[in-house]
N, C-alpha and C positions, 0 to 999 in steps of 0.2 A: 189382839183377837177385837175385831170390830164392833160396834153396838149388837147388829143383827146376828153377828154369830155367841155374842153371848147370849142375844135370846134364846135360841137355838138349843144351844147348850143347857142354857137354865129349863128348858120347855124337856128337853131329854129327861135330865133329872129328875122332874118332876113325874115323868110319866114312866120313866123306870123304876119312881118309887111306890106310883099307884100301883104297879101290874106286881110288886112284890105284896103290895100290902093282900093286893085279890090273892095270889099265893096264897099267904097262910091264912084268909078267910078261910079259903077252900079246902084248907089241911085242917083248919080247929075243927068245919065242919066233918071232917073224914074222920075225925078223932086222933088224928097223927100228936097231939099233946097231952093225949089222956097219962102217956105214960113218957119217958124221954127217949126219945129217937134216936137212934144211931146218926152224926154226920151222915155219912154216905148216903143215907137215906133223905136225909135233907136236902144234899147235893144232885143226888136223881134228878129228883124234884124239880129244881132250881136252872138243871141242865135241861130237862123237856123244855122248860119257859120258853130258855134261851135259844135254843132250835126251832124252835117254833118263831122266835122272833128272828130270827136269823134269814128261815123261809120267807117269813112276809116282807123281811127289806131287801133281801135277792130279788125277791119277784117285781117288787116297786123299781129297783134298780136295772132290770132288762129291762120293762119296760121303755125305761128313759129313754137306755140306749137304742131301742127298737123306732121311739118315736121321733130319733135323729136320723132313720135310715131314709137314705133316696129313696123315691118311688120312682126310679126306672135305672135299669143296667146293661152293659153290653153283653152278650153273648159270650162268652170265651171261646166258642168252635168257630162259630160266623161272623161277630161283631155288628149282629143287628141286634137296634135299640128295643129292651122290652122291659115290659110294666112287672112291677114288683107288687107282691100281695105279702100280705100279714100271715103266716099260718100258727093257732096257737098249736104250742108240744110241752106235754111234761117232761122232764127229766129228773134226774135226780142229782141233788147236790147233798154235798157232805153230812148240811144239816137236816137233809129229807127232799120230798118231792117238792118240785118250783113250776110253776106255769112260764114259759118262757114264749116270747112272740119271734116266730124265727122269719126273716124274708126270705121268699121263693119266688124268682122268675121262671116262667115258661117262654122258649123260643119256639113259635110257632114254622119258622121257616127249619129248621131240625129236629122238631118234634121231642124235644127234652127239656126238665127242667132242671135249672138252677141254683143255687145257694148263695147269692151275692154276701160277701162279708159284713154286719152291721155294723 
């Protein structure tokens, strides 16, 4: 790894450790540790945090894909050059709901919408 990769990795570890500390603080306030919790209970709490992180990181990644999308596309029906607009749409992922930016174009000649690949 290069120096930039090393710095990113160190920052990820720092942030993940901080998230773990926040999770424990919340569970301490909720009284989870007043008795010995079952490992499954702790694991469920950790998985919930992991799912939230998954949704946030996936949402960010799909915004990056959308940012690289073309601004124009050819109508698959008639070949006319059409402008692309980005529309927000909520989709269900494995970890939960994410906001997706979906490219959509409208062909005025065909009077139809089409969805070019991002």
